[in-house]
Structure formats: structure tokens, C-alpha cells
C-alpha positions in Angstrom: -14.2 -0.1 15.0 -14.9 1.9 18.2 -13.8 5.2 18.9 -11.8 5.3 15.4 -9.3 2.5 17.1 -9.2 -1.3 15.8 -9.8 -3.9 19.0 -7.4 -6.8 17.9 -6.5 -10.0 20.1 -3.9 -9.4 22.4 -2.4 -11.4 25.4 0.1 -10.8 27.8 3.9 -12.1 27.8 5.2 -11.6 31.5 9.1 -11.3 31.9 11.5 -10.9 35.3 13.6 -7.8 34.8 17.1 -7.7 36.5 17.2 -4.5 38.4 20.0 -3.5 40.8 19.1 -1.4 43.6 19.8 1.9 42.2 16.9 1.0 39.7 15.1 -0.4 42.2 14.9 3.1 44.0 14.4 5.1 40.8 11.6 2.4 39.9 10.0 2.7 43.1 10.3 6.3 43.2 8.5 7.3 39.9 5.7 4.3 40.9 5.2 7.1 43.6 4.8 9.6 41.2 2.7 7.7 39.6 0.3 7.5 42.5 0.5 11.2 43.4 -0.4 11.8 39.8 -3.3 9.1 39.9 -4.8 10.6 43.3 -4.8 14.2 41.7 -6.4 13.1 38.4 -8.9 11.2 40.5 -9.7 14.1 42.6 -10.2 16.3 39.6 -12.5 13.9 37.7 -14.5 13.2 40.6 -14.4 17.2 41.1 -16.3 17.5 37.4 -18.2 14.7 37.9 -20.1 16.5 41.2 -20.2 19.8 39.4 -21.9 18.4 36.3 -24.4 16.5 38.5 -25.4 19.5 40.1 -26.6 21.3 37.0 -30.1 22.1 36.2 -28.8 20.5 32.3 -27.9 17.6 33.9 -31.2 17.4 35.6 -33.3 17.8 32.1 -31.2 15.7 30.3 -31.8 12.6 32.6 -35.7 13.2 32.2 -35.2 12.9 28.3 -36.5 9.1 26.9 -33.8 7.2 25.9 -32.5 7.4 22.8 -30.3 9.7 20.4 -31.4 13.0 21.9 -30.6 11.9 25.5 -26.8 10.9 23.8 -26.7 13.7 22.3 -27.5 16.1 25.8 -24.9 14.1 27.8 -22.2 14.5 25.2 -22.7 18.1 25.1 -22.5 17.9 29.1 -19.1 16.4 29.0 -18.0 18.6 26.3 -19.0 21.9 28.6 -17.5 20.2 32.2 -14.7 19.0 30.2 -15.3 15.5 31.6 -13.7 13.5 28.5 -10.9 11.2 28.2 -8.3 14.0 26.5 -9.7 16.7 29.0 -8.4 14.6 31.8 -5.0 13.9 29.7 -4.6 17.6 29.4 -4.7 17.9 33.2 -2.3 15.1 33.6 0.3 16.4 31.4 0.0 20.3 33.1 0.2 18.5 36.6 3.1 16.9 36.0 5.0 19.8 33.9 3.9 21.8 37.0 6.1 19.6 39.7 8.6 17.1 40.5 6.5 14.5 38.7 7.7 16.1 35.4 11.3 15.2 36.2 10.4 11.1 36.5 7.5 10.8 34.4 7.1 11.1 30.4 3.6 12.3 28.5 2.7 8.7 27.4 2.5 7.2 30.8 0.6 10.2 32.3 -1.8 10.2 29.7 -2.4 6.4 30.5 -2.4 7.3 34.0 -5.4 10.1 33.0 -7.4 7.1 30.7 -7.3 4.3 33.7 -8.8 7.0 36.0 -11.5 8.5 33.8 -12.6 4.6 33.2 -12.9 4.0 36.6 -14.9 7.6 37.0 -17.3 6.6 34.0 -17.7 3.2 35.7 -19.0 4.9 38.7 -21.3 7.6 36.9 -22.9 5.3 35.0 -23.5 3.3 38.4 -22.0 -0.5 37.1 -19.4 0.1 40.0 -18.6 1.8 43.9 -16.8 5.1 43.7 -13.2 5.1 43.0 -10.8 5.1 45.8 -7.3 6.9 46.4 -4.4 5.2 46.5 -2.5 5.0 49.8 1.4 4.3 49.9 2.7 1.7 47.9 -0.9 0.9 46.2 -0.2 1.7 42.8 2.3 -0.9 41.9 2.4 -0.8 38.0 2.9 1.9 35.4 2.0 1.4 31.4 3.1 3.2 28.1 0.9 4.0 24.8 3.0 2.4 22.6 6.5 0.6 22.1 8.0 3.3 20.0 8.5 5.9 23.0 8.2 5.9 26.7 8.4 2.6 28.0 9.3 0.4 25.1 11.3 -2.6 24.5 14.4 -3.0 22.9 17.2 -6.5 22.0 16.1 -7.7 25.2 15.9 -4.8 27.2 13.2 -2.8 28.8 14.0 1.0 28.6 12.3 3.8 30.3 13.7 7.5 30.4 17.2 6.7 31.4 16.7 3.5 32.6 17.9 0.3 31.0 16.4 -2.6 32.4 17.5 -6.4 31.0 14.8 -8.9 31.0 15.3 -12.8 32.0 14.3 -14.9 29.2 13.8 -18.8 29.7 16.4 -20.3 27.8 14.7 -23.6 27.7 11.0 -22.6 26.7 10.1 -26.0 26.6 6.7 -25.6 24.9 8.2 -22.7 22.9 5.6 -20.3 24.5 7.8 -17.4 25.0 9.2 -17.3 21.3 6.0 -17.6 19.8 5.1 -14.2 21.9 8.4 -12.5 21.1 7.9 -12.6 17.4 4.1 -11.1 17.5 3.9 -7.1 17.5 4.3 -5.8 20.8 1.1 -3.3 21.2 2.6 -1.4 24.6 4.4 -2.5 27.8 3.7 -2.3 31.4 5.8 -2.5 34.6 5.0 -4.3 37.6 6.0 -4.6 40.9 5.0 -6.9 43.5 6.5 -7.7 46.7 7.9 -11.5 47.5 8.5 -12.5 50.7 9.1 -8.9 51.9 11.6 -7.8 48.9 10.4 -6.1 45.8 10.7 -7.9 42.5 9.8 -6.1 39.1 8.4 -7.6 36.0 7.6 -6.4 32.3 4.4 -7.1 30.9 4.4 -6.9 26.9 0.8 -6.6 25.6 1.5 -8.6 22.5 -0.8 -8.4 19.5 -2.6 -11.9 18.4 -3.4 -15.4 20.1 -1.0 -17.1 22.8 0.2 -20.7 21.7 -1.5 -23.3 23.2 0.7 -25.7 24.8 -2.6 -28.0 26.3 -4.6 -30.3 24.2 -7.7 -29.4 23.6 -10.5 -31.7 22.6 -13.5 -31.5 20.2 -16.8 -32.0 22.0 -19.6 -31.0 24.8 -18.9 -30.8 28.4 -21.4 -29.9 31.1 -20.4 -28.3 34.2 -22.3 -28.2 37.4 -20.7 -25.3 39.6 -20.9 -25.4 43.6 -19.6 -22.6 46.1 -16.5 -25.6 46.6 -17.3 -28.1 44.4 -17.2 -28.9 41.0 -18.9 -31.6 38.8 -18.0 -32.1 34.9 -19.4 -34.7 32.3 -19.1 -35.3 28.6 -18.8 -38.5 26.4 -15.9 -40.0 27.5 -14.9 -38.9 31.1 -16.5 -37.3 34.5 -15.1 -36.0 37.5 -16.4 -34.4 40.7 -14.2 -32.7 43.1 -13.0 -29.9 45.4 -12.5 -26.6 44.4 -8.4 -26.2 45.0 -8.2 -28.5 47.9 -4.7 -28.3 48.0 -5.3 -24.8 49.5 -6.1 -26.1 52.8 -2.8 -26.1 54.2 -2.0 -22.2 53.5 -5.7 -21.0 55.0 -4.7 -23.3 58.2 -1.8 -20.9 58.8 -3.2 -17.7 57.9 -5.7 -18.8 60.4 -3.2 -18.9 63.1 -1.7 -15.9 62.3 -4.9 -13.8 62.5 -5.6 -15.3 65.6 -1.9 -14.5 67.1 -2.4 -10.9 65.8 -6.3 -10.5 67.5 -4.7 -11.6 71.0 -2.2 -9.1 70.3 -4.2 -6.2 69.5 -6.1 -6.8 73.1 -3.1 -7.4 74.8 -1.7 -4.1 73.6 -4.8 -2.3 73.9 -7.2 -3.2 76.3 -8.8 0.3 76.2 -9.5 0.1 72.8 -12.3 -2.7 73.0 -16.2 -2.8 74.4 -17.2 -5.2 77.2 -18.7 -7.0 74.5 -15.1 -7.6 73.0 -15.8 -5.4 69.8 -13.3 -2.6 68.9 -14.3 1.2 69.7 -14.4 3.1 66.5 -11.9 5.8 65.7 -9.0 4.6 68.2 -5.5 4.5 66.8 -4.1 0.6 68.1 -0.4 0.3 69.1 1.4 -2.5 67.4 4.2 -4.2 68.7 7.2 -5.3 66.7 5.7 -8.6 67.1 2.6 -7.8 65.3 4.4 -5.8 62.6 6.6 -9.1 62.0 3.3 -11.3 61.9 1.5 -8.9 59.9 4.1 -8.8 56.9 4.0 -12.8 57.2 0.5 -12.6 56.7 0.4 -10.1 53.7 3.0 -13.2 52.5 0.4 -15.9 52.7 -2.2 -14.1 50.9 -0.2 -13.6 48.1 0.9 -16.9 47.9 -2.7 -18.6 48.7 -3.8 -16.0 45.8 -1.1 -17.1 43.4 -1.6 -20.9 44.5 -4.9 -20.6 43.8 -5.0 -19.0 40.3 -2.8 -22.0 39.1 -4.7 -24.9 40.4 -7.7 -23.5 38.4 -5.6 -22.7 35.7 -5.3 -26.6 35.5 -8.7 -27.7 36.3 -9.4 -25.3 33.4 -7.0 -27.1 31.1 -8.3 -30.2 32.5 -12.1 -29.2 31.5 -10.9 -28.4 27.9 -9.4 -31.3 27.3 -12.6 -33.1 27.6 -14.3 -30.8 24.9 -14.3 -27.3 23.7 -17.9 -26.3 24.7 -18.6 -25.9 27.9 -22.6 -25.9 29.1 -23.0 -24.4 32.3 -25.8 -22.6 34.6 -25.4 -18.9 34.9 -25.2 -18.1 38.1 -25.0 -15.1 40.7 -21.8 -15.4 42.0 -22.2 -12.3 44.4 -25.2 -14.2 45.7 -22.8 -16.6 46.7 -20.6 -13.9 48.2 -23.6 -13.3 50.8 -24.9 -16.7 51.5 -21.2 -18.6 51.3 -18.4 -16.0 52.1 -16.0 -17.4 53.4 -15.7 -20.6 50.9 -16.7 -18.2 47.9 -13.2 -15.9 49.3 -11.3 -19.1 49.6 -11.8 -21.1 46.3 -12.8 -18.0 43.7 -15.5 -19.9 41.6 -16.3 -16.8 40.1 -12.7 -16.4 38.7 -12.6 -20.0 37.7 -15.5 -19.4 35.2 -13.5 -16.0 33.9 -10.3 -18.3 33.3 -12.1 -21.0 31.4 -14.3 -17.9 29.2 -11.0 -16.5 28.0 -9.1 -19.9 27.4 -12.0 -21.7 25.7 -12.3 -18.4 23.1 -8.5 -18.8 22.9 -8.7 -22.5 21.7 -11.7 -21.4 19.7 -14.4 -23.0 21.6 -17.2 -21.4 23.6 -18.8 -21.3 26.8 -22.5 -21.3 26.9 -24.5 -20.2 30.1 -27.9 -21.1 30.4 -30.6 -19.6 32.6 -31.2 -21.6 35.8 -35.0 -21.5 35.5 -34.1 -25.2 33.6 -33.9 -26.7 37.2 -31.4 -29.6 35.8 -31.3 -30.8 39.7 -34.9 -31.2 39.7 -35.5 -32.9 36.3 -35.6 -36.7 35.3 -34.5 -37.0 31.7 -36.0 -40.4 31.3 -39.6 -39.8 32.5 -39.6 -35.8 32.7 -41.0 -35.9 36.3 -39.5 -32.2 37.7 -39.7 -32.8 41.8 -37.9 -30.2 44.0 -35.3 -31.4 46.4 -33.9 -30.3 49.2 -30.1 -29.5 49.5 -29.3 -32.0 52.0 -30.6 -34.8 49.7 -27.0 -35.0 47.1 -28.8 -38.1 45.1 -30.8 -38.2 42.2 -33.4 -41.0 42.7 -36.3 -41.4 40.6 -39.3 -44.2 40.6 -38.3 -45.1 37.0 -35.0 -46.2 38.2 -32.7 -43.2 37.5 -30.0 -43.5 40.1 -27.2 -40.7 40.4 -25.2 -38.2 42.2 -27.0 -35.3 42.4 -24.0 -32.7 41.2 -23.0 -35.2 38.5 -26.5 -35.7 37.3 -27.0 -32.0 36.7 -23.5 -31.9 34.9 -24.9 -34.7 32.5 -27.9 -32.7 32.0 -26.4 -29.5 31.4 -24.2 -31.5 28.3 -27.4 -31.9 26.7 -28.9 -28.2 27.0 -29.4 -26.2 23.3 -30.6 -23.5 22.4 -34.6 -24.5 23.4 -33.6 -26.0 26.9 -33.0 -29.6 27.8 -32.7 -32.0 24.8 -34.6 -35.0 26.2 -34.0 -37.8 23.4 -30.7 -36.8 23.1 -30.1 -36.8 27.2 -31.9 -40.6 26.9 -29.8 -41.9 23.9 -26.7 -41.1 25.5 -27.5 -42.3 28.9 -26.6 -45.8 29.1 -23.0 -44.8 28.1 -23.1 -41.8 30.9 -24.0 -43.6 33.5 -20.9 -46.0 34.1 -19.0 -42.7 33.6 -20.7 -41.2 36.8 -20.7 -44.1 38.7 -16.7 -44.7 38.2 -16.4 -40.8 39.2 -18.2 -41.5 42.8 -15.8 -44.3 42.9 -13.2 -42.1 42.6 -14.3 -39.6 45.4 -15.2 -42.5 47.7 -11.6 -43.8 48.0 -10.0 -42.7 50.9 -6.7 -41.0 50.0 -4.2 -39.2 52.2 -4.3 -35.4 51.4 -7.7 -35.7 49.8 -10.5 -33.7 50.8 -14.1 -35.4 50.4 -17.3 -32.8 51.3 -20.4 -34.2 53.1 -21.8 -32.3 49.9 -20.4 -35.2 47.4 -23.4 -37.6 49.4 -21.5 -40.5 49.8 -22.8 -41.5 53.1 -26.0 -43.7 53.4 -28.1 -40.6 54.7 -27.6 -38.9 51.6 -27.5 -41.4 49.3 -30.6 -43.2 49.7 -29.4 -46.4 51.1 -30.7 -48.6 54.1 -28.7 -51.5 54.6 -24.8 -51.4 54.2 -23.1 -49.1 52.4 -21.6 -50.4 49.3 -19.0 -49.1 46.7 -20.0 -47.4 43.9 -17.5 -49.2 41.7 -18.8 -52.4 42.8 -21.8 -51.4 41.1 -20.5 -50.2 38.0 -18.2 -53.3 37.3 -15.2 -53.6 35.1 -17.2 -52.9 32.1 -18.6 -49.2 30.7 -21.1 -49.7 27.9 -20.1 -46.3 25.8 -22.1 -44.9 22.7 -19.4 -43.3 20.1 -20.8 -40.2 18.1 -22.8 -41.0 15.1 -23.5 -44.8 16.2 -26.4 -46.0 17.0 -27.6 -47.8 20.4 -27.3 -51.2 18.8 -23.4 -50.3 17.7 -22.1 -49.7 21.1 -18.8 -50.7 22.1 -17.5 -52.0 25.5 -14.2 -50.9 26.9 -12.1 -52.0 29.8 -12.4 -49.7 33.3 -9.0 -49.0 35.2 -9.7 -50.4 38.7 -9.0 -47.4 41.1 -5.8 -47.7 43.4 -6.6 -48.8 46.8 
């Protein structure tokens, strides 16, 4: 229980809406009214927060030692300066009743807008995020209600909202029964979202349902070790291993984006020669003149960025399903993705490994699994499980080669060790007993990366050239070293009872 309200499981069912031109105009007007109310509530919330921070009671409260007395002091401050969620609700309702917004928005929608503003300003007051920004034209693209009984509501395959009746387009096939399962659950509240696809507005209804969604992809029992990089991922379980780049299929879209960006830059410099300094940088405060061709390219660039984000999310969802098919207990290092953004900004912004981890955590919890993040102090890429030696390696060394005879690709080896990390760190005995069955899997994963396939990406960080894998003679295929048989240790059996199964020969 939190604030007197129960927190039950929920998921989102998104359905496209069938909207005619007249309804589209009304929806756009209502979303713009929601934007104006959002900005008014944000201005008022920031004003109250500033006044509260300037008071003497605030300066006295921050000096109190952390505890019950400090909490009560800040509660009294919030009450005296009306910096509470329901105080902002009252401001939003009075604002909409005093202007034209009251003709377009209902009370529940206005209160949800105030709640959205209050949460953003509260996070800013706690120091957990930056200062919230005001919404510009067409920057507020959604509006939601509080329940399914008034305001925005769902009735008989239609969305009803203050005189509007918008039919939803259901999937008649519903191959996996996901939509039927969702519609059987109780609807908590609804949200209407507007997206611009190829220059046209498309509207969707998001139904927040109570319960858990139906899982249409197979989820296996077992432990999976992950090793993430800014642009690569390595995964190892008891039966499978792979090493591949993040979202390699996005490269063609990224090339088109770079082409349009260069064309836009040339257009800016040709139309505004006085706006740039001699060193090529733009002067601050200069209003640029934009040609019609520039505006067309700019809209095309927006569409490409939207496609890139949607396709990236789809690819990462497929990759998450692939990992969950290997096992439902995921072990990986707890990484700082903000540090990655500072050091590898272009690659991280393009592939978004942090978003992959968030999707993985959400889907694993929905399927009854867990994602365990352990600290990086374990130094898995520097540790040898066989002899226990910890040796620091430069980033250019992409293979783990130890004098005791262990030789494996660095990322795959780190993922293998991550699968054997428990509550007290790396379980050396477990890693030693499972290595005879895992070594051929790692070699086979490297052999798949070593194949030259049209449309596939093979990064230098894979370490498949002679200078990185430590070989001094002619480079040899990893598949030749692995052979055609794999020794695999099933769960619950000893080393003497290991079985052998044939490996599939990679396609040439």
C-alpha cells in the first residue's frame, strides 16, 4: 500500500483509432489545450517551489538531522506553501474553468496533467532530475484519464471522450491471443496518444490493464551470463552462447540520416553566410533563414529518427526474447550507462544498451524471472577460473589467454563467468566443473562470428584477427578447433556422465 492506494500489476494494450478529419481537428485542439494547461501548472509549481526554498523555515529544515523530525518539517512546509499534488489539482481545475480550456478538457484529464507536472517538479526538488521544461507547439502528444468510468473511457470497441466516439481497430487474427487476453482484464485507465507517421497524424488508444500480459515467446529455466559493451553483447548459458553487435540492422537508416544531416548543414551555410564565424562555428543568437528544400529535408530527418527509434526498440525486443529463451535468471555487471554516454556517446546513442537492460528487466519479471546486477569489482574479464590468477588486460587485448591453458574470447569468457556469480562473488568450483561443456559452445559462437555473411557486421572488438587473438601463424578457424562434437554437462550429472551431441556445421 502507498498513499492509501494499492499498487497492482499492470500492462499496456495499444490499439489504433479510426479518426476522420473532423475528429482529428478536435483531438489536436484538445491536445493543445492540454499543453497550455501543462505549462500553466508547471509555472505555478516552480513558483511555489522557489518561494518555499527562499523561506527561513526551509533553511532551518535542511539543517535538521535526517529522521522523522525532518520529514515532518518538510511536510508542514509543503502544506503552508501549497506544494502538494492535490493543491496543484485545485489550481488546474480553477485554471481550466476560467478560460477556454474548460470547453475542451474534462476534470479528470486536467487533474492527471497536474499530477504529471507535480511528479516532475518533485523529482527536480529532490535532485533526481533536471529542471522540467515547458512544452512547445505539438510537444505534448498524449492525454490520459483517471479511470474507465468517466472522462476518457472504453465502451464496446469505442473510445468515448466528451462527445467524441472513436472506433478502435482490433486485430481480427490475433494469432497468439494477446489482444483477447488483454481485453478480458480490468481496465484501470486510458490514454490517447498522437504520433506523426510520414507527415500524417495517427492516433492510438493505450489501455492500462490490470494483471500481467500474456507471454507469447518461450522462456526457459536456467542461468544466463551477459557481458554488455557499448555496441556488442555476449550471452552464455548451459546450452547456448552467442556474440553479436547491438542492432546491426540499423546501419542503413543511420547512413541516410548522416546524408541528410550533411545536406542540411550545407544549406544552412549557403543561406546564412553571415551567421557563421571564420572558424566555421555558428554565432549565438542568430536567427537562421531556412529554404523550402531545407524544411522538406528537416521533416524527412524527423521521420528517419522516428523509424530508427521504432526499429531499434523492435530489434532489442527480439534480442531480449532470445536471451529469455536461454534462461530466466540473468546475471550481468552493474554498469554506468551515463559514463558510457560520455565516453562512447555516438555508439551508445545509436544502439541504446541501457534501454535493452530496462526491457530485459521488465520482460524477465513478467515471465517470473530475475535480472541480477553484481558490482564490477569482481573483474571477470581479468580473472582465470582455472588457476585463480587476476591479471589486468588492456582493452586492445580481446582474448583471454592464461598459462594454465585457458584460451577464450574475452567477452564470451566474461559472460561465462557472469553465469557463475552468486551472492558472494564468483563460484570458482562451479565454473571449473562446467567449463568442459562450455568451452566448445564459446568456440562455436566465435566461429559463427568469424563467418563472412552479407549484411552482417563484425567489429574489431570481437578479436578475430591474428594480432588480437594471440596467434602468430596463419589464422585458423575457430570451428576447426572446436571440432564436430561438443561435450556438454547436463544439470545434476557428474563429470564422468557427460554426454556428446553433434554440432550443426555453419553455412558457408
